[in-house]
PQR file of N, CA, C, O and H, with PARSE charges and radii, in Angstrom:
ATOM      1  N   MET A   1      -4.217  11.168  -3.511 -0.4000 1.5000
ATOM      2  CA  MET A   1      -3.979  12.336  -4.324 -0.0000 2.0000
ATOM      3  C   MET A   1      -4.517  13.554  -3.575  0.5500 1.7000
ATOM      4  O   MET A   1      -5.690  13.607  -3.206 -0.5500 1.4000
ATOM      5  N   VAL A   2      -3.673  14.488  -3.368 -0.4000 1.5000
ATOM      6  CA  VAL A   2      -4.084  15.728  -2.701 -0.0000 2.0000
ATOM      7  C   VAL A   2      -5.021  16.472  -3.646  0.5500 1.7000
ATOM      8  O   VAL A   2      -4.630  16.870  -4.743 -0.5500 1.4000
ATOM      9  H   VAL A   2      -2.720  14.446  -3.667  0.4000 1.0000
ATOM     10  N   ASP A   3      -6.264  16.654  -3.203 -0.4000 1.5000
ATOM     11  CA  ASP A   3      -7.244  17.340  -4.051 -0.0000 2.0000
ATOM     12  C   ASP A   3      -7.787  18.622  -3.423  0.5500 1.7000
ATOM     13  O   ASP A   3      -8.609  19.316  -4.022 -0.5500 1.4000
ATOM     14  H   ASP A   3      -6.582  16.331  -2.311  0.4000 1.0000
ATOM     15  N   GLY A   4      -7.320  18.932  -2.206 -0.4000 1.5000
ATOM     16  CA  GLY A   4      -7.782  20.143  -1.541 -0.0000 2.0000
ATOM     17  C   GLY A   4      -9.101  19.960  -0.804  0.5500 1.7000
ATOM     18  O   GLY A   4      -9.491  20.838  -0.034 -0.5500 1.4000
ATOM     19  H   GLY A   4      -6.652  18.369  -1.719  0.4000 1.0000
ATOM     20  N   THR A   5      -9.802  18.847  -1.016 -0.4000 1.5000
ATOM     21  CA  THR A   5     -11.080  18.597  -0.347 -0.0000 2.0000
ATOM     22  C   THR A   5     -10.997  17.350   0.524  0.5500 1.7000
ATOM     23  O   THR A   5     -10.942  17.444   1.750 -0.5500 1.4000
ATOM     24  H   THR A   5      -9.486  18.134  -1.642  0.4000 1.0000
ATOM     25  N   SER A   6     -10.988  16.175  -0.117 -0.4000 1.5000
ATOM     26  CA  SER A   6     -10.896  14.928   0.640 -0.0000 2.0000
ATOM     27  C   SER A   6      -9.548  14.802   1.322  0.5500 1.7000
ATOM     28  O   SER A   6      -9.458  14.349   2.463 -0.5500 1.4000
ATOM     29  H   SER A   6     -11.033  16.099  -1.113  0.4000 1.0000
ATOM     30  N   LEU A   7      -8.522  15.197   0.633 -0.4000 1.5000
ATOM     31  CA  LEU A   7      -7.167  15.201   1.178 -0.0000 2.0000
ATOM     32  C   LEU A   7      -6.608  16.605   0.948  0.5500 1.7000
ATOM     33  O   LEU A   7      -6.042  16.889  -0.107 -0.5500 1.4000
ATOM     34  H   LEU A   7      -8.595  15.565  -0.294  0.4000 1.0000
ATOM     35  N   PRO A   8      -6.773  17.483   1.946 -0.5600 1.5000
ATOM     36  CA  PRO A   8      -6.401  18.885   1.737  0.2800 2.0000
ATOM     37  C   PRO A   8      -4.906  19.141   1.620  0.5500 1.7000
ATOM     38  O   PRO A   8      -4.490  20.059   0.914 -0.5500 1.4000
ATOM     39  N   THR A   9      -4.085  18.329   2.311 -0.4000 1.5000
ATOM     40  CA  THR A   9      -2.629  18.488   2.232 -0.0000 2.0000
ATOM     41  C   THR A   9      -1.991  17.113   2.161  0.5500 1.7000
ATOM     42  O   THR A   9      -2.644  16.104   2.428 -0.5500 1.4000
ATOM     43  H   THR A   9      -4.423  17.583   2.884  0.4000 1.0000
ATOM     44  N   HIS A  10      -0.725  17.073   1.804 -0.4000 1.5000
ATOM     45  CA  HIS A  10       0.001  15.811   1.768 -0.0000 2.0000
ATOM     46  C   HIS A  10       0.070  15.241   3.184  0.5500 1.7000
ATOM     47  O   HIS A  10       0.323  15.990   4.127 -0.5500 1.4000
ATOM     48  H   HIS A  10      -0.194  17.892   1.587  0.4000 1.0000
ATOM     49  N   PRO A  11      -0.152  13.919   3.362 -0.5600 1.5000
ATOM     50  CA  PRO A  11      -0.159  13.324   4.698  0.2800 2.0000
ATOM     51  C   PRO A  11       1.122  13.525   5.500  0.5500 1.7000
ATOM     52  O   PRO A  11       1.080  13.510   6.730 -0.5500 1.4000
ATOM     53  N   CYS A  12       2.244  13.711   4.841 -0.4000 1.5000
ATOM     54  CA  CYS A  12       3.516  13.884   5.554 -0.0000 2.0000
ATOM     55  C   CYS A  12       3.920  15.348   5.669  0.5500 1.7000
ATOM     56  O   CYS A  12       5.020  15.652   6.130 -0.5500 1.4000
ATOM     57  H   CYS A  12       2.277  13.723   3.842  0.4000 1.0000
ATOM     58  N   ASP A  13       3.053  16.244   5.260 -0.4000 1.5000
ATOM     59  CA  ASP A  13       3.345  17.671   5.341 -0.0000 2.0000
ATOM     60  C   ASP A  13       3.435  18.091   6.811  0.5500 1.7000
ATOM     61  O   ASP A  13       2.493  17.855   7.567 -0.5500 1.4000
ATOM     62  H   ASP A  13       2.159  15.997   4.885  0.4000 1.0000
ATOM     63  N   PRO A  14       4.538  18.705   7.231 -0.5600 1.5000
ATOM     64  CA  PRO A  14       4.661  19.122   8.631  0.2800 2.0000
ATOM     65  C   PRO A  14       3.634  20.174   9.035  0.5500 1.7000
ATOM     66  O   PRO A  14       3.436  20.408  10.228 -0.5500 1.4000
ATOM     67  N   LYS A  15       2.986  20.803   8.085 -0.4000 1.5000
ATOM     68  CA  LYS A  15       1.964  21.810   8.378 -0.0000 2.0000
ATOM     69  C   LYS A  15       0.552  21.200   8.388  0.5500 1.7000
ATOM     70  O   LYS A  15      -0.436  21.929   8.305 -0.5500 1.4000
ATOM     71  H   LYS A  15       3.147  20.613   7.116  0.4000 1.0000
ATOM     72  N   ALA A  16       0.458  19.863   8.488 -0.4000 1.5000
ATOM     73  CA  ALA A  16      -0.848  19.205   8.510 -0.0000 2.0000
ATOM     74  C   ALA A  16      -1.654  19.728   9.695  0.5500 1.7000
ATOM     75  O   ALA A  16      -1.082  20.112  10.715 -0.5500 1.4000
ATOM     76  H   ALA A  16       1.261  19.271   8.556  0.4000 1.0000
ATOM     77  N   PRO A  17      -2.983  19.743   9.564 -0.5600 1.5000
ATOM     78  CA  PRO A  17      -3.812  20.247  10.664  0.2800 2.0000
ATOM     79  C   PRO A  17      -3.648  19.421  11.939  0.5500 1.7000
ATOM     80  O   PRO A  17      -3.395  18.218  11.878 -0.5500 1.4000
ATOM     81  N   GLU A  18      -3.792  20.069  13.086 -0.4000 1.5000
ATOM     82  CA  GLU A  18      -3.648  19.404  14.383 -0.0000 2.0000
ATOM     83  C   GLU A  18      -4.604  18.221  14.524  0.5500 1.7000
ATOM     84  O   GLU A  18      -4.271  17.240  15.189 -0.5500 1.4000
ATOM     85  H   GLU A  18      -3.997  21.047  13.136  0.4000 1.0000
ATOM     86  N   ILE A  19      -5.779  18.297  13.913 -0.4000 1.5000
ATOM     87  CA  ILE A  19      -6.761  17.212  14.004 -0.0000 2.0000
ATOM     88  C   ILE A  19      -6.203  15.898  13.442  0.5500 1.7000
ATOM     89  O   ILE A  19      -6.690  14.819  13.780 -0.5500 1.4000
ATOM     90  H   ILE A  19      -6.049  19.094  13.373  0.4000 1.0000
ATOM     91  N   SER A  20      -5.196  15.994  12.598 -0.4000 1.5000
ATOM     92  CA  SER A  20      -4.594  14.808  11.980 -0.0000 2.0000
ATOM     93  C   SER A  20      -3.500  14.174  12.827  0.5500 1.7000
ATOM     94  O   SER A  20      -2.984  13.115  12.468 -0.5500 1.4000
ATOM     95  H   SER A  20      -4.801  16.871  12.324  0.4000 1.0000
ATOM     96  N   ALA A  21      -3.141  14.786  13.919 -0.4000 1.5000
ATOM     97  CA  ALA A  21      -1.965  14.369  14.691 -0.0000 2.0000
ATOM     98  C   ALA A  21      -1.998  12.923  15.152  0.5500 1.7000
ATOM     99  O   ALA A  21      -0.958  12.264  15.142 -0.5500 1.4000
ATOM    100  H   ALA A  21      -3.560  15.647  14.211  0.4000 1.0000
ATOM    101  N   ASN A  22      -3.141  12.406  15.554 -0.4000 1.5000
ATOM    102  CA  ASN A  22      -3.197  11.056  16.110 -0.0000 2.0000
ATOM    103  C   ASN A  22      -4.020  10.081  15.278  0.5500 1.7000
ATOM    104  O   ASN A  22      -4.505   9.074  15.795 -0.5500 1.4000
ATOM    105  H   ASN A  22      -3.986  12.941  15.562  0.4000 1.0000
ATOM    106  N   LEU A  23      -4.178  10.373  13.997 -0.4000 1.5000
ATOM    107  CA  LEU A  23      -4.911   9.468  13.122 -0.0000 2.0000
ATOM    108  C   LEU A  23      -3.976   8.426  12.540  0.5500 1.7000
ATOM    109  O   LEU A  23      -2.908   8.772  12.034 -0.5500 1.4000
ATOM    110  H   LEU A  23      -3.784  11.191  13.577  0.4000 1.0000
ATOM    111  N   PRO A  24      -4.358   7.144  12.602 -0.5600 1.5000
ATOM    112  CA  PRO A  24      -3.503   6.123  12.004  0.2800 2.0000
ATOM    113  C   PRO A  24      -3.532   6.223  10.479  0.5500 1.7000
ATOM    114  O   PRO A  24      -4.495   6.721   9.897 -0.5500 1.4000
ATOM    115  N   ALA A  25      -2.493   5.756   9.862 -0.4000 1.5000
ATOM    116  CA  ALA A  25      -2.411   5.760   8.405 -0.0000 2.0000
ATOM    117  C   ALA A  25      -2.084   4.358   7.929  0.5500 1.7000
ATOM    118  O   ALA A  25      -1.245   3.674   8.516 -0.5500 1.4000
ATOM    119  H   ALA A  25      -1.711   5.352  10.335  0.4000 1.0000
ATOM    120  N   MET A  26      -2.749   3.931   6.862 -0.4000 1.5000
ATOM    121  CA  MET A  26      -2.448   2.642   6.262 -0.0000 2.0000
ATOM    122  C   MET A  26      -1.711   2.922   4.956  0.5500 1.7000
ATOM    123  O   MET A  26      -2.216   3.620   4.076 -0.5500 1.4000
ATOM    124  H   MET A  26      -3.430   4.487   6.385  0.4000 1.0000
ATOM    125  N   ILE A  27      -0.517   2.366   4.850 -0.4000 1.5000
ATOM    126  CA  ILE A  27       0.326   2.618   3.690 -0.0000 2.0000
ATOM    127  C   ILE A  27       0.644   1.290   3.036  0.5500 1.7000
ATOM    128  O   ILE A  27       0.967   0.322   3.725 -0.5500 1.4000
ATOM    129  H   ILE A  27      -0.107   1.799   5.564  0.4000 1.0000
ATOM    130  N   GLY A  28       0.558   1.229   1.731 -0.4000 1.5000
ATOM    131  CA  GLY A  28       0.836  -0.019   1.046 -0.0000 2.0000
ATOM    132  C   GLY A  28       1.188   0.215  -0.404  0.5500 1.7000
ATOM    133  O   GLY A  28       1.335   1.351  -0.854 -0.5500 1.4000
ATOM    134  H   GLY A  28       0.296   2.016   1.171  0.4000 1.0000
ATOM    135  N   SER A  29       1.319  -0.867  -1.115 -0.4000 1.5000
ATOM    136  CA  SER A  29       1.692  -0.807  -2.517 -0.0000 2.0000
ATOM    137  C   SER A  29       1.015  -1.945  -3.271  0.5500 1.7000
ATOM    138  O   SER A  29       0.788  -3.016  -2.709 -0.5500 1.4000
ATOM    139  H   SER A  29       1.199  -1.790  -0.749  0.4000 1.0000
ATOM    140  N   VAL A  30       0.701  -1.722  -4.509 -0.4000 1.5000
ATOM    141  CA  VAL A  30       0.155  -2.771  -5.367 -0.0000 2.0000
ATOM    142  C   VAL A  30       1.117  -3.052  -6.524  0.5500 1.7000
ATOM    143  O   VAL A  30       0.708  -3.501  -7.594 -0.5500 1.4000
ATOM    144  H   VAL A  30       0.885  -0.852  -4.966  0.4000 1.0000
ATOM    145  N   HIS A  31       2.395  -2.779  -6.287 -0.4000 1.5000
ATOM    146  CA  HIS A  31       3.412  -2.919  -7.331 -0.0000 2.0000
ATOM    147  C   HIS A  31       3.389  -4.284  -8.000  0.5500 1.7000
ATOM    148  O   HIS A  31       3.458  -4.369  -9.226 -0.5500 1.4000
ATOM    149  H   HIS A  31       2.727  -2.414  -5.417  0.4000 1.0000
ATOM    150  N   ASP A  32       3.293  -5.354  -7.217 -0.4000 1.5000
ATOM    151  CA  ASP A  32       3.322  -6.707  -7.775 -0.0000 2.0000
ATOM    152  C   ASP A  32       1.954  -7.389  -7.747  0.5500 1.7000
ATOM    153  O   ASP A  32       1.871  -8.616  -7.789 -0.5500 1.4000
ATOM    154  H   ASP A  32       3.237  -5.286  -6.221  0.4000 1.0000
ATOM    155  N   GLU A  33       0.899  -6.610  -7.678 -0.4000 1.5000
ATOM    156  CA  GLU A  33      -0.444  -7.161  -7.543 -0.0000 2.0000
ATOM    157  C   GLU A  33      -0.783  -8.151  -8.651  0.5500 1.7000
ATOM    158  O   GLU A  33      -1.418  -9.172  -8.388 -0.5500 1.4000
ATOM    159  H   GLU A  33       0.966  -5.613  -7.645  0.4000 1.0000
ATOM    160  N   ALA A  34      -0.382  -7.874  -9.857 -0.4000 1.5000
ATOM    161  CA  ALA A  34      -0.733  -8.744 -10.980 -0.0000 2.0000
ATOM    162  C   ALA A  34       0.426  -9.652 -11.393  0.5500 1.7000
ATOM    163  O   ALA A  34       0.445 -10.152 -12.518 -0.5500 1.4000
ATOM    164  H   ALA A  34       0.134  -7.044 -10.071  0.4000 1.0000
ATOM    165  N   ALA A  35       1.383  -9.870 -10.508 -0.4000 1.5000
ATOM    166  CA  ALA A  35       2.551 -10.681 -10.849 -0.0000 2.0000
ATOM    167  C   ALA A  35       2.185 -12.148 -11.081  0.5500 1.7000
ATOM    168  O   ALA A  35       2.847 -12.825 -11.867 -0.5500 1.4000
ATOM    169  H   ALA A  35       1.368  -9.464  -9.594  0.4000 1.0000
ATOM    170  N   MET A  36       1.147 -12.648 -10.414 -0.4000 1.5000
ATOM    171  CA  MET A  36       0.727 -14.028 -10.603 -0.0000 2.0000
ATOM    172  C   MET A  36      -0.651 -14.023 -11.245  0.5500 1.7000
ATOM    173  O   MET A  36      -1.590 -13.474 -10.669 -0.5500 1.4000
ATOM    174  H   MET A  36       0.610 -12.097  -9.775  0.4000 1.0000
ATOM    175  N   PRO A  37      -0.795 -14.617 -12.417 -0.5600 1.5000
ATOM    176  CA  PRO A  37      -2.101 -14.628 -13.087  0.2800 2.0000
ATOM    177  C   PRO A  37      -3.186 -15.236 -12.193  0.5500 1.7000
ATOM    178  O   PRO A  37      -2.941 -16.207 -11.478 -0.5500 1.4000
ATOM    179  N   ALA A  38      -4.368 -14.662 -12.242 -0.4000 1.5000
ATOM    180  CA  ALA A  38      -5.492 -15.160 -11.442 -0.0000 2.0000
ATOM    181  C   ALA A  38      -5.769 -16.619 -11.773  0.5500 1.7000
ATOM    182  O   ALA A  38      -5.778 -17.015 -12.938 -0.5500 1.4000
ATOM    183  H   ALA A  38      -4.567 -13.873 -12.823  0.4000 1.0000
ATOM    184  N   GLY A  39      -5.990 -17.399 -10.745 -0.4000 1.5000
ATOM    185  CA  GLY A  39      -6.321 -18.800 -10.942 -0.0000 2.0000
ATOM    186  C   GLY A  39      -5.122 -19.720 -11.042  0.5500 1.7000
ATOM    187  O   GLY A  39      -5.285 -20.939 -11.103 -0.5500 1.4000
ATOM    188  H   GLY A  39      -5.983 -17.077  -9.798  0.4000 1.0000
ATOM    189  N   GLU A  40      -3.914 -19.161 -11.060 -0.4000 1.5000
ATOM    190  CA  GLU A  40      -2.726 -20.001 -11.149 -0.0000 2.0000
ATOM    191  C   GLU A  40      -2.558 -20.781  -9.846  0.5500 1.7000
ATOM    192  O   GLU A  40      -2.675 -20.216  -8.759 -0.5500 1.4000
ATOM    193  H   GLU A  40      -3.781 -18.171 -11.010  0.4000 1.0000
ATOM    194  N   LYS A  41      -2.288 -22.063  -9.959 -0.4000 1.5000
ATOM    195  CA  LYS A  41      -2.111 -22.914  -8.789 -0.0000 2.0000
ATOM    196  C   LYS A  41      -0.620 -23.140  -8.548  0.5500 1.7000
ATOM    197  O   LYS A  41       0.156 -23.267  -9.495 -0.5500 1.4000
ATOM    198  H   LYS A  41      -2.193 -22.522 -10.843  0.4000 1.0000
ATOM    199  N   MET A  42      -0.228 -23.189  -7.289 -0.4000 1.5000
ATOM    200  CA  MET A  42       1.160 -23.527  -6.967 -0.0000 2.0000
ATOM    201  C   MET A  42       1.170 -24.220  -5.614  0.5500 1.7000
ATOM    202  O   MET A  42       0.323 -23.959  -4.760 -0.5500 1.4000
ATOM    203  H   MET A  42      -0.858 -23.086  -6.519  0.4000 1.0000
ATOM    204  N   ASP A  43       2.130 -25.096  -5.435 -0.4000 1.5000
ATOM    205  CA  ASP A  43       2.239 -25.790  -4.158 -0.0000 2.0000
ATOM    206  C   ASP A  43       3.172 -25.012  -3.233  0.5500 1.7000
ATOM    207  O   ASP A  43       3.746 -23.998  -3.630 -0.5500 1.4000
ATOM    208  H   ASP A  43       2.818 -25.308  -6.129  0.4000 1.0000
ATOM    209  N   GLU A  44       3.318 -25.487  -2.009 -0.4000 1.5000
ATOM    210  CA  GLU A  44       4.129 -24.807  -1.005 -0.0000 2.0000
ATOM    211  C   GLU A  44       5.583 -24.656  -1.445  0.5500 1.7000
ATOM    212  O   GLU A  44       6.195 -23.614  -1.208 -0.5500 1.4000
ATOM    213  H   GLU A  44       2.851 -26.311  -1.687  0.4000 1.0000
ATOM    214  N   VAL A  45       6.139 -25.678  -2.080 -0.4000 1.5000
ATOM    215  CA  VAL A  45       7.530 -25.643  -2.539 -0.0000 2.0000
ATOM    216  C   VAL A  45       7.726 -24.515  -3.561  0.5500 1.7000
ATOM    217  O   VAL A  45       8.697 -23.762  -3.487 -0.5500 1.4000
ATOM    218  H   VAL A  45       5.643 -26.524  -2.273  0.4000 1.0000
ATOM    219  N   GLU A  46       6.797 -24.411  -4.507 -0.4000 1.5000
ATOM    220  CA  GLU A  46       6.894 -23.344  -5.526 -0.0000 2.0000
ATOM    221  C   GLU A  46       6.711 -21.962  -4.888  0.5500 1.7000
ATOM    222  O   GLU A  46       7.411 -21.016  -5.249 -0.5500 1.4000
ATOM    223  H   GLU A  46       6.008 -25.023  -4.567  0.4000 1.0000
ATOM    224  N   LEU A  47       5.783 -21.844  -3.953 -0.4000 1.5000
ATOM    225  CA  LEU A  47       5.589 -20.586  -3.257 -0.0000 2.0000
ATOM    226  C   LEU A  47       6.865 -20.161  -2.540  0.5500 1.7000
ATOM    227  O   LEU A  47       7.277 -19.006  -2.652 -0.5500 1.4000
ATOM    228  H   LEU A  47       5.214 -22.612  -3.660  0.4000 1.0000
ATOM    229  N   GLN A  48       7.489 -21.060  -1.817 -0.4000 1.5000
ATOM    230  CA  GLN A  48       8.736 -20.754  -1.098 -0.0000 2.0000
ATOM    231  C   GLN A  48       9.850 -20.369  -2.065  0.5500 1.7000
ATOM    232  O   GLN A  48      10.632 -19.463  -1.779 -0.5500 1.4000
ATOM    233  H   GLN A  48       7.154 -21.998  -1.726  0.4000 1.0000
ATOM    234  N   ARG A  49       9.927 -21.048  -3.207 -0.4000 1.5000
ATOM    235  CA  ARG A  49      10.951 -20.718  -4.206 -0.0000 2.0000
ATOM    236  C   ARG A  49      10.752 -19.287  -4.721  0.5500 1.7000
ATOM    237  O   ARG A  49      11.713 -18.526  -4.838 -0.5500 1.4000
ATOM    238  H   ARG A  49       9.292 -21.784  -3.439  0.4000 1.0000
ATOM    239  N   ARG A  50       9.516 -18.932  -5.022 -0.4000 1.5000
ATOM    240  CA  ARG A  50       9.241 -17.590  -5.558 -0.0000 2.0000
ATOM    241  C   ARG A  50       9.529 -16.510  -4.512  0.5500 1.7000
ATOM    242  O   ARG A  50      10.062 -15.450  -4.841 -0.5500 1.4000
ATOM    243  H   ARG A  50       8.736 -19.551  -4.927  0.4000 1.0000
ATOM    244  N   VAL A  51       9.183 -16.776  -3.278 -0.4000 1.5000
ATOM    245  CA  VAL A  51       9.423 -15.808  -2.221 -0.0000 2.0000
ATOM    246  C   VAL A  51      10.933 -15.639  -2.004  0.5500 1.7000
ATOM    247  O   VAL A  51      11.427 -14.522  -1.849 -0.5500 1.4000
ATOM    248  H   VAL A  51       8.750 -17.637  -3.011  0.4000 1.0000
ATOM    249  N   ARG A  52      11.639 -16.742  -1.998 -0.4000 1.5000
ATOM    250  CA  ARG A  52      13.098 -16.718  -1.807 -0.0000 2.0000
ATOM    251  C   ARG A  52      13.783 -15.955  -2.944  0.5500 1.7000
ATOM    252  O   ARG A  52      14.681 -15.147  -2.707 -0.5500 1.4000
ATOM    253  H   ARG A  52      11.238 -17.650  -2.124  0.4000 1.0000
ATOM    254  N   ASP A  53      13.349 -16.222  -4.188 -0.4000 1.5000
ATOM    255  CA  ASP A  53      13.953 -15.553  -5.350 -0.0000 2.0000
ATOM    256  C   ASP A  53      13.697 -14.064  -5.293  0.5500 1.7000
ATOM    257  O   ASP A  53      14.127 -13.330  -6.183 -0.5500 1.4000
ATOM    258  H   ASP A  53      12.620 -16.878  -4.381  0.4000 1.0000
TER
END
């Protein structure tokens, strides 16, 4: 979240400061983080089926 302090501008803003030019960025998503209830067990066959689906 751009807050003007910790993140002064949007990371993809073409006007980002020069100091940011060679910094790596880690981008990800937690969209399906809770898709499988904690503690649920599954075997390899079930895992492959879910990934394929």
